[in-house]
Steps between C-alpha positions, in 0.01 A plus 500: 500500500431385855242559775649840581506627141251363248525542127335818375211285360427319826544815709238657278267206571574535872398864500137398423473263796262674748657525850370240747365269225571128518695412189524194266780515240428240238806377315710643768840356383750594779217666712680834464173696465323358820825525702539861395142585580514339847840650588380850401203458721253526207327170561462299823481161329572353154472173307772422235365263244703301257412200277857406402720311744813701450355848556286355788813383680671838427207683653510280810878559541457879451214525758703295755816704435298821581348342814154566376347157528233630743380766254556336155368152405655346195255263328547272198202489268350615181389865484243595759456156649777610742251733684200424706164686507517823696877480562623770253410861421743562214635274222812577301586311180811633321734397225265261303322524170164674503320182382657301787404761752135499362487120525633504856230741597234309321585162650519649849230759488300328773786602734467870416177576688684665793792647290474877483780576250686320213838640386600334172817542291465311168824484294301464177133516386370729776182514282420142611524603867289813447239295318476258797471787751221662287313166474520433863392817670844646581555875435848626395578770754860561393751406230870562470748429221876509562825394325771294674801333338362574154171333565166685545256378767136586572341484841121472539335572834137397542229497770136372486284760344368611167731325253409727207536820682856583369404418141366730223619302203502140626703322225771763470532546874507135580804481268682816607371546863240768569705678767839449331344669181414812705852511650667440163845473668834468324500116572147477364595673177812282462313179554237568242741643245689174524180297474397699203822438315465130563143482385582696182786254435260199537235672285748546219597132517124404494442719199759306311369159624250273328148614554291275740219554735753497787724773339194714422387491862851563633548799274167643607590468868843649449358802309249559775777491765722722300229761451425499876864552594561767224222700655678524836873509441678837450575581139 
């Protein structure tokens, strides 16, 4: 992967960046995504944010190597603290857990007033990210699921609007993705078959474990999830 050819996952994220929007890529690593977006003429300006020193230095080197210092600013800081009010139209956060993405958005939500679009790619627990979007007035306008190198990734795209518009069965669709459920792609089916097997294995272990309030609650939660997934996967 480089600034000419992104991974399939990051290219899918890039495809949702509106042309002409000012971009902030949070957790930018080598700044491949902002470099790619600027070089392709998709965005006029980008901020690459990194909290860890090593990736921050890597991003700086990459931007300098590409000769893009006038169009991409690399900043070191935690989450959205690397952007200023009114500076950015679109935020991308890719390659983190869903709970971490939600906490980054929560801690920096005062910076989101002028942001028109969020493009989020949680590696796990997309439900946590969807819940934050629903709780904070962001409407899911698109979702994508894809497989790369034997891993399955979900991409969530949101804009300010009616956060409950895509949902008909809130709990099930927060888990599975309201738009992904409609598409029911091969990757979607594969992901949830794998999850189902894992949950059934854990449930069997719990059935054989000593009864406690914790195990009773865990079994109830697992059975509810299993039922929701069994209703949508192909038999």
